[in-house]
C-alpha positions, 0 to 999 in steps of 0.5 A, spaced: 965 366 961 958 363 963 956 357 958 949 358 957 948 352 952 952 346 953 949 340 948 953 334 947 951 328 942 945 331 939 942 327 933 935 327 930 932 323 925 925 323 921 924 316 918 930 314 914 933 321 914 938 323 919 937 331 920 942 332 925 948 328 926 953 328 933 952 335 934 957 338 940 956 345 941 957 351 947 954 358 947 956 363 952 952 368 955 952 375 951 954 372 944 950 373 938 951 366 934 949 365 927 947 358 924 949 358 917 948 353 911 944 351 905 937 349 905 936 342 908 942 342 912 939 342 919 939 349 921 932 350 924 932 343 927 938 345 931 935 351 933 928 348 935 932 343 939 936 348 943 930 352 944 926 346 947 921 346 941 923 339 939 926 333 942 933 330 940 933 323 939 935 318 945 942 316 944 948 314 949 952 320 952 946 325 950 946 332 954 943 338 953 944 344 959 941 351 958 942 356 963 944 351 968 938 347 967 938 339 965 933 340 959 932 332 958 930 331 965 924 336 965 917 334 965 912 337 960 910 342 964 916 344 967 919 345 960 913 349 958 915 354 964 922 353 963 921 355 956 916 361 958 921 364 963 928 363 960 927 363 952 925 368 947 923 366 940 923 370 933 920 367 927 921 369 920 913 371 919 912 374 926 907 369 928 903 375 931 895 374 933 891 378 928 886 379 933 890 382 938 893 389 938 901 391 938 901 391 946 896 385 947 901 381 943 907 383 946 904 382 953 902 374 951 908 371 954 907 375 961 900 372 961 902 365 960 907 366 966 902 369 970 904 376 971 899 381 973 895 385 968 898 391 971 905 389 971 905 386 964 902 392 961 907 397 964 913 392 961 910 392 955 909 399 954 916 400 956 918 396 950 913 399 945 917 406 947 924 403 947 922 400 940 919 406 937 912 404 936 909 408 941 904 411 936 902 404 934 900 400 940 893 399 939 894 397 931 893 390 929 898 386 925 895 387 919 895 395 920 903 395 921 909 394 916 913 388 916 918 392 919 914 394 925 911 387 926 917 384 927 919 389 932 913 387 935 915 380 935 922 382 938 919 386 944 914 380 945 920 375 945 923 380 950 917 381 955 919 375 960 927 378 960 929 371 957 936 368 958 937 367 950 933 369 944 932 364 938 931 367 932 929 363 925 930 367 919 928 374 923 929 378 917 928 373 911 921 377 910 924 384 910 927 389 905 935 390 906 934 397 909 929 394 914 933 388 915 939 392 917 935 396 922 933 389 925 940 386 926 943 393 929 937 392 934 940 385 936 947 388 937 944 394 941 940 389 945 946 385 947 950 391 948 945 394 953 942 388 956 947 383 955 942 378 951 944 372 948 942 371 940 942 364 937 940 366 929 939 362 924 940 366 917 941 366 910 943 374 911 951 374 909 952 381 912 948 379 919 952 372 919 959 376 918 957 381 924 956 375 929 961 373 934 961 366 931 958 363 925 956 355 926 956 352 919 952 346 918 952 342 912 948 335 911 946 335 919 953 336 921 957 342 924 963 343 919 966 349 922 
């Protein structure tokens, strides 16, 4: 099975506080991984480093490869292009742009990539239909329910057909029924398209359904 992420000797320190300590990790293509642990354990810091949103501390034997790309040797522009084309992101509070409607929010990653308006709109419309939002495409985020906003966020994450989707507490702001629907969507997408998901979550049901749980305590993987 192809290894999509290989991380070795990942450390992160802020001031005198050691956030991550000697993290070694491999994630295979098509896996759904849950990163769990108490608040302050370093879960989001690890997700941000794996998602190239933050840099690990430079230490001996440091290594981070994502989809056969040596992340640590990319320039800032190369890293931005890689992130846009290979990675998708879902956040707890959606992070949708309030001035744009659902369809436009979904299209943003394609515009950053340089996709034509025609092709971007075709892809975004297909995602809108797939996620049962066809009647809501012209609505702005404030006019959508929490579950609808999060489905728009998932569609946006999938816009450029990334290799990996990173999600930080994606259901943390949803009621239990809507959260269950969102979690099932992740598994349906993996089944249909082979997407890989790396998810930080406090949701026990989602963590138990995942292929693997990676538990962090005090910045270390304990299992």
